[in-house]
C-alpha positions in Angstrom: 192.9 -111.2 111.3 196.2 -109.5 110.1 198.5 -112.6 111.3 196.0 -114.7 109.0 196.5 -112.5 105.9 200.4 -112.2 106.6 200.6 -116.0 107.7 198.1 -116.6 103.9 200.6 -114.3 102.4 204.1 -115.9 103.5 202.1 -119.4 102.2 201.1 -118.4 99.5 204.8 -117.2 98.6 206.1 -120.4 99.7 203.8 -122.5 97.6 204.2 -120.6 94.4 208.4 -120.3 94.9 208.2 -124.4 95.7 206.0 -125.4 92.4 207.9 -122.9 90.0 211.0 -124.7 91.0 209.8 -128.2 91.6 206.5 -128.5 88.7 203.5 -130.7 88.6 202.9 -134.0 90.9 200.2 -136.0 89.8 197.6 -137.6 91.9 198.5 -141.2 91.7 194.7 -142.4 92.2 192.5 -143.8 90.1 188.7 -144.6 89.9 186.3 -142.6 92.1 188.9 -141.3 94.7 190.4 -139.6 91.2 187.0 -137.9 90.3 187.0 -137.2 94.1 190.1 -135.2 94.3 189.7 -133.9 90.8 186.4 -131.9 91.8 187.8 -130.9 95.1 191.2 -129.8 93.5 188.7 -127.8 91.0 187.0 -126.1 93.1 190.2 -125.0 95.7 191.8 -124.0 92.7 189.1 -121.7 91.8 187.8 -120.4 95.3 191.8 -119.7 95.6 192.2 -117.3 93.1 188.8 -115.9 93.6 189.5 -115.4 97.6 192.5 -112.8 96.7 190.9 -110.0 95.9 187.9 -111.0 98.2 190.4 -110.9 101.0 192.4 -107.8 99.9 189.0 -106.0 99.5 187.7 -107.1 102.9 191.2 -106.0 104.9 191.1 -102.6 103.2 187.6 -101.7 104.3 188.4 -102.9 107.7 191.6 -100.8 108.1 189.6 -97.9 106.2 187.0 -98.0 109.2 184.3 -98.6 106.5 182.8 -101.6 108.6 179.0 -101.5 107.1 181.1 -102.3 103.8 183.4 -104.9 105.7 180.9 -106.7 107.1 179.0 -107.4 104.1 181.7 -108.6 102.0 183.7 -110.2 104.9 180.3 -112.4 105.5 181.1 -114.0 102.0 185.0 -113.9 102.9 185.5 -116.1 105.9 183.6 -119.0 104.6 185.6 -118.8 101.0 188.7 -118.6 102.9 188.0 -121.1 105.7 187.1 -123.7 102.9 190.3 -122.9 100.7 192.1 -123.6 103.7 190.7 -127.0 104.9 190.3 -128.0 100.8 194.3 -126.9 100.8 195.1 -129.4 103.6 192.8 -132.1 102.0 194.4 -131.8 98.4 198.0 -132.0 99.7 197.4 -135.2 102.1 195.5 -136.7 98.9 198.4 -136.0 97.0 201.0 -136.9 99.3 199.6 -139.8 101.1 200.4 -142.8 99.3 204.3 -141.6 98.9 
């Protein structure tokens, strides 16, 4: 799990650095696909913000040996983290597949 946290942190740093330098890329799709993309992007973005403190709290509780409290929050953290990870790949694919 620590390697997942480190990898995710490195990804987040690279992601922020890239988008600070590159700027915004617009989605080229239209119609229903655009609606699906924007809905997926919105859920991904909101949960990506929410997952950061959840991961930090979850790791902290495990690190400190508070395993009962760790399990209670990890029950929510893991599925949300997986969702954010998978939707990130889908959003990326949808954004760049036409190029």
